[in-house]
Every structure is written in structure tokens, then in C-alpha cells.
N, CA, C and O atoms as CSV, one atom per row, in Angstrom:
chain,resi,resn,atom,element,x,y,z
A,1,MET,N,N,1.830,13.857,88.679
A,1,MET,CA,C,2.179,15.147,88.798
A,1,MET,C,C,1.860,15.970,87.545
A,1,MET,O,O,2.383,15.565,86.507
A,2,PRO,N,N,1.169,16.946,87.482
A,2,PRO,CA,C,0.574,17.611,86.281
A,2,PRO,C,C,1.808,18.444,85.748
A,2,PRO,O,O,2.652,18.902,86.518
A,3,ARG,N,N,1.852,18.603,84.414
A,3,ARG,CA,C,2.851,19.319,83.669
A,3,ARG,C,C,2.792,20.608,84.395
A,3,ARG,O,O,1.773,21.145,84.829
A,4,GLY,N,N,4.188,21.099,84.483
A,4,GLY,CA,C,4.398,22.467,84.845
A,4,GLY,C,C,4.404,22.620,86.276
A,4,GLY,O,O,4.602,23.730,86.770
A,5,ASP,N,N,4.194,21.543,87.024
A,5,ASP,CA,C,4.168,21.538,88.638
A,5,ASP,C,C,5.787,21.434,88.934
A,5,ASP,O,O,6.453,20.555,88.388
A,6,LYS,N,N,6.312,22.294,89.743
A,6,LYS,CA,C,7.561,22.384,90.129
A,6,LYS,C,C,7.866,21.956,91.482
A,6,LYS,O,O,8.984,22.205,91.933
A,7,SER,N,N,6.950,21.302,92.227
A,7,SER,CA,C,7.109,20.783,93.331
A,7,SER,C,C,8.330,19.790,93.659
A,7,SER,O,O,8.842,19.719,94.776
A,8,ALA,N,N,8.737,19.023,92.534
A,8,ALA,CA,C,9.800,17.983,92.408
A,8,ALA,C,C,11.330,18.668,92.495
A,8,ALA,O,O,12.352,17.984,92.539
A,9,TYR,N,N,11.315,20.039,92.510
A,9,TYR,CA,C,12.435,20.783,92.188
A,9,TYR,C,C,13.127,21.249,93.542
A,9,TYR,O,O,12.369,21.653,94.423
A,10,THR,N,N,14.256,21.236,93.748
A,10,THR,CA,C,15.119,21.718,94.891
A,10,THR,C,C,14.809,23.197,94.966
A,10,THR,O,O,14.277,23.810,94.041
A,11,ASP,N,N,15.157,23.712,96.069
A,11,ASP,CA,C,15.090,25.426,96.255
A,11,ASP,C,C,16.171,25.863,95.302
A,11,ASP,O,O,15.948,26.825,94.567
A,12,LYS,N,N,17.467,25.155,95.252
A,12,LYS,CA,C,18.509,25.541,94.468
A,12,LYS,C,C,18.072,25.694,92.957
A,12,LYS,O,O,18.212,26.751,92.341
A,13,GLN,N,N,17.542,24.571,92.426
A,13,GLN,CA,C,17.167,24.534,91.168
A,13,GLN,C,C,16.133,25.413,90.864
A,13,GLN,O,O,15.970,25.695,89.677
A,14,LYS,N,N,15.397,25.902,91.711
A,14,LYS,CA,C,14.139,27.026,91.368
A,14,LYS,C,C,15.088,28.320,91.408
A,14,LYS,O,O,14.829,29.185,90.572
A,15,ARG,N,N,15.990,28.512,92.146
A,15,ARG,CA,C,16.682,29.691,92.051
A,15,ARG,C,C,17.353,29.901,90.814
A,15,ARG,O,O,17.371,30.902,90.098
A,16,GLN,N,N,17.892,28.817,90.682
A,16,GLN,CA,C,18.865,28.850,89.197
A,16,GLN,C,C,17.969,29.116,88.140
A,16,GLN,O,O,18.347,29.854,87.230
A,17,ALA,N,N,16.738,28.582,88.124
A,17,ALA,CA,C,15.872,28.874,87.090
A,17,ALA,C,C,15.454,30.351,87.131
A,17,ALA,O,O,15.409,30.956,86.060
A,18,GLU,N,N,15.162,30.947,88.207
A,18,GLU,CA,C,14.699,32.278,88.220
A,18,GLU,C,C,15.762,33.257,87.817
A,18,GLU,O,O,15.506,34.328,87.266
A,19,HIS,N,N,17.130,32.783,88.159
A,19,HIS,CA,C,18.220,33.600,87.614
A,19,HIS,C,C,18.245,33.699,86.233
A,19,HIS,O,O,18.330,34.771,85.635
A,20,ILE,N,N,18.171,32.557,85.685
A,20,ILE,CA,C,18.331,32.353,84.281
A,20,ILE,C,C,17.258,33.156,83.382
A,20,ILE,O,O,17.535,33.887,82.431
A,21,GLU,N,N,16.076,32.887,83.847
A,21,GLU,CA,C,14.929,33.581,83.314
A,21,GLU,C,C,15.086,35.157,83.244
A,21,GLU,O,O,14.731,35.763,82.233
A,22,GLU,N,N,15.621,35.798,84.334
A,22,GLU,CA,C,15.766,37.117,84.609
A,22,GLU,C,C,16.824,37.607,83.554
A,22,GLU,O,O,16.720,38.675,82.951
A,23,GLY,N,N,17.872,36.695,83.392
A,23,GLY,CA,C,18.884,37.044,82.158
A,23,GLY,C,C,18.174,36.963,80.875
A,23,GLY,O,O,18.365,37.866,80.060
A,24,TYR,N,N,17.384,36.002,80.596
A,24,TYR,CA,C,16.650,35.957,79.242
A,24,TYR,C,C,15.605,37.501,79.070
A,24,TYR,O,O,15.472,38.189,78.058
A,25,GLU,N,N,15.111,37.659,80.142
A,25,GLU,CA,C,14.137,38.878,79.987
A,25,GLU,C,C,15.043,40.178,79.734
A,25,GLU,O,O,14.780,41.008,78.864
A,26,LYS,N,N,15.911,40.235,80.420
A,26,LYS,CA,C,16.952,41.424,80.063
A,26,LYS,C,C,17.325,41.526,78.850
A,26,LYS,O,O,17.639,42.638,78.426
A,27,ARG,N,N,17.379,40.333,77.970
A,27,ARG,CA,C,17.695,40.422,76.646
A,27,ARG,C,C,16.677,40.696,75.688
A,27,ARG,O,O,16.923,40.873,74.495
A,28,GLY,N,N,15.367,40.740,76.265
A,28,GLY,CA,C,14.032,41.091,75.446
A,28,GLY,C,C,13.594,39.718,75.115
A,28,GLY,O,O,13.283,39.629,73.927
A,29,VAL,N,N,13.478,38.694,75.738
A,29,VAL,CA,C,12.833,37.511,75.672
A,29,VAL,C,C,11.555,37.639,76.328
A,29,VAL,O,O,11.549,38.083,77.476
A,30,SER,N,N,10.349,37.280,75.708
A,30,SER,CA,C,9.187,37.383,76.387
A,30,SER,C,C,8.953,36.498,77.753
A,30,SER,O,O,9.557,35.426,77.785
A,31,ASP,N,N,8.206,36.811,78.785
A,31,ASP,CA,C,8.222,36.235,79.880
A,31,ASP,C,C,8.101,34.938,79.932
A,31,ASP,O,O,8.883,34.256,80.595
A,32,LYS,N,N,7.038,34.392,79.196
A,32,LYS,CA,C,6.647,33.017,78.819
A,32,LYS,C,C,7.724,32.079,78.379
A,32,LYS,O,O,7.980,30.984,78.879
A,33,GLU,N,N,8.426,32.768,77.190
A,33,GLU,CA,C,9.634,32.076,76.593
A,33,GLU,C,C,10.792,31.975,77.393
A,33,GLU,O,O,11.514,30.985,77.279
A,34,ALA,N,N,11.075,32.946,78.246
A,34,ALA,CA,C,12.094,33.032,79.273
A,34,ALA,C,C,11.934,31.910,80.201
A,34,ALA,O,O,12.898,31.167,80.387
A,35,GLU,N,N,10.764,31.691,80.836
A,35,GLU,CA,C,10.575,30.744,81.839
A,35,GLU,C,C,10.764,29.416,81.212
A,35,GLU,O,O,11.417,28.560,81.808
A,36,ARG,N,N,10.226,29.180,80.025
A,36,ARG,CA,C,10.394,28.061,79.322
A,36,ARG,C,C,11.811,27.570,79.102
A,36,ARG,O,O,12.165,26.418,79.354
A,37,ARG,N,N,12.708,28.650,78.548
A,37,ARG,CA,C,14.122,28.277,78.239
A,37,ARG,C,C,14.764,28.080,79.652
A,37,ARG,O,O,15.661,27.237,79.671
A,38,ALA,N,N,14.461,28.735,80.912
A,38,ALA,CA,C,15.260,28.759,82.076
A,38,ALA,C,C,14.845,27.235,82.562
A,38,ALA,O,O,15.810,26.563,82.926
A,39,TRP,N,N,13.806,26.712,82.611
A,39,TRP,CA,C,13.447,25.446,83.090
A,39,TRP,C,C,14.246,24.192,82.166
A,39,TRP,O,O,14.670,23.136,82.635
A,40,ALA,N,N,14.313,24.616,80.783
A,40,ALA,CA,C,14.898,23.696,80.070
A,40,ALA,C,C,16.329,23.361,80.369
A,40,ALA,O,O,16.854,22.247,80.386
A,41,THR,N,N,16.944,24.725,80.639
A,41,THR,CA,C,18.442,24.666,80.909
A,41,THR,C,C,18.634,23.878,82.278
A,41,THR,O,O,19.573,23.094,82.415
A,42,VAL,N,N,17.722,24.113,83.268
A,42,VAL,CA,C,17.793,23.483,84.470
A,42,VAL,C,C,17.731,21.974,84.429
A,42,VAL,O,O,18.433,21.176,85.049
A,43,ASN,N,N,16.720,21.736,83.549
A,43,ASN,CA,C,16.459,20.115,83.327
A,43,ASN,C,C,17.662,19.461,82.427
A,43,ASN,O,O,18.008,18.284,82.531
A,44,LYS,N,N,18.203,20.343,81.592
A,44,LYS,CA,C,19.428,19.764,80.849
A,44,LYS,C,C,20.727,19.470,81.742
A,44,LYS,O,O,21.446,18.487,81.560
A,45,GLU,N,N,20.954,20.500,82.790
A,45,GLU,CA,C,22.083,20.620,83.665
A,45,GLU,C,C,21.794,19.437,84.754
A,45,GLU,O,O,22.629,18.551,84.936
A,46,ASP,N,N,20.752,19.474,85.355
A,46,ASP,CA,C,20.374,18.439,86.449
A,46,ASP,C,C,19.778,17.318,86.267
A,46,ASP,O,O,19.658,16.441,87.122
A,47,GLY,N,N,19.326,17.278,85.020
A,47,GLY,CA,C,18.383,15.780,84.679
A,47,GLY,C,C,17.026,16.007,85.324
A,47,GLY,O,O,16.474,15.032,85.833
A,48,GLY,N,N,16.486,17.088,85.352
A,48,GLY,CA,C,15.072,17.143,85.985
A,48,GLY,C,C,15.101,17.413,87.315
A,48,GLY,O,O,16.121,17.537,87.994
A,49,GLY,N,N,13.769,17.521,87.751
A,49,GLY,CA,C,13.467,17.741,89.234
A,49,GLY,C,C,13.828,16.447,90.023
A,49,GLY,O,O,13.531,15.322,89.625
A,50,LYS,N,N,14.540,16.727,91.252
A,50,LYS,CA,C,14.774,15.772,92.069
A,50,LYS,C,C,15.208,16.242,93.443
A,50,LYS,O,O,15.916,17.243,93.556
A,51,LYS,N,N,14.801,15.540,94.488
A,51,LYS,CA,C,15.201,15.918,95.724
A,51,LYS,C,C,16.406,14.759,96.308
A,51,LYS,O,O,16.552,13.612,95.887
A,52,SER,N,N,17.027,15.293,97.161
A,52,SER,CA,C,17.928,14.218,97.775
A,52,SER,C,C,17.355,13.197,98.429
A,52,SER,O,O,16.519,13.413,99.307
A,53,GLY,N,N,17.710,12.038,98.103
A,53,GLY,CA,C,17.097,10.812,98.882
A,53,GLY,C,C,15.940,10.217,98.100
A,53,GLY,O,O,15.335,9.246,98.553
A,54,SER,N,N,15.635,10.737,97.006
A,54,SER,CA,C,14.656,10.426,96.087
A,54,SER,C,C,14.685,9.069,95.608
A,54,SER,O,O,13.683,8.492,95.185
A,55,GLY,N,N,15.980,8.493,95.681
A,55,GLY,CA,C,16.236,7.148,94.961
A,55,GLY,C,C,16.320,7.106,93.499
A,55,GLY,O,O,16.078,6.097,92.836
A,56,ARG,N,N,16.723,8.399,92.957
A,56,ARG,CA,C,17.035,8.666,91.689
A,56,ARG,C,C,18.338,8.558,91.307
A,56,ARG,O,O,18.966,9.605,91.150
A,57,LYS,N,N,18.926,7.413,91.107
A,57,LYS,CA,C,20.412,7.205,90.801
A,57,LYS,C,C,20.766,6.562,89.667
A,57,LYS,O,O,19.967,5.822,89.093
A,58,ASN,N,N,21.907,6.758,89.255
A,58,ASN,CA,C,22.194,5.895,87.792
A,58,ASN,C,C,23.022,4.584,88.393
A,58,ASN,O,O,24.083,4.699,89.008
A,59,HIS,N,N,22.484,3.549,88.166
A,59,HIS,CA,C,23.129,2.231,88.234
A,59,HIS,C,C,23.504,1.653,86.948
A,59,HIS,O,O,22.750,1.774,85.983
A,60,SER,N,N,24.661,1.010,86.862
A,60,SER,CA,C,25.149,0.400,85.660
A,60,SER,C,C,25.184,-1.110,85.917
A,60,SER,O,O,25.713,-1.637,86.895
A,61,SER,N,N,24.584,-1.708,84.966
A,61,SER,CA,C,24.435,-3.196,85.338
A,61,SER,C,C,25.225,-3.827,84.111
A,61,SER,O,O,25.263,-3.382,82.964
A,62,LYS,N,N,25.789,-4.860,84.564
A,62,LYS,CA,C,26.711,-5.711,83.639
A,62,LYS,C,C,26.196,-6.935,83.483
A,62,LYS,O,O,26.778,-7.765,82.784
């Protein structure tokens, strides 16, 4: 998957990023920087792009 490809994100994550980006733009942040910050926030909150059933789960091994 090339860098910048958002296909692995859920629709909810995409909506969240768009909403966050709009907030930054209202505060005078450039379009490109607002988009970068928005996706960084989504990644921080959700651990990156994922879809339900993709097998990405945290397993603790002892």
C-alpha cells in the first residue's frame, strides 16, 4: 500500500479526519498541514487504518 493511501481506513475514521481537518482550517492552518494533523490524530486515537475483521488484534502472550 503506497504512502497516503486511505483505503484501509473505515468510513468513520475518514469522517473523523475530515471533521478534524475542517477545525484546523478554521483556525488558519494550511490545507496540507491540517490534513496531516487530522490523519495523525486519527492514527493516534485508533492505531491506524483498519477494518473490522481484518485480524488486527492485540494478543498478550505469557
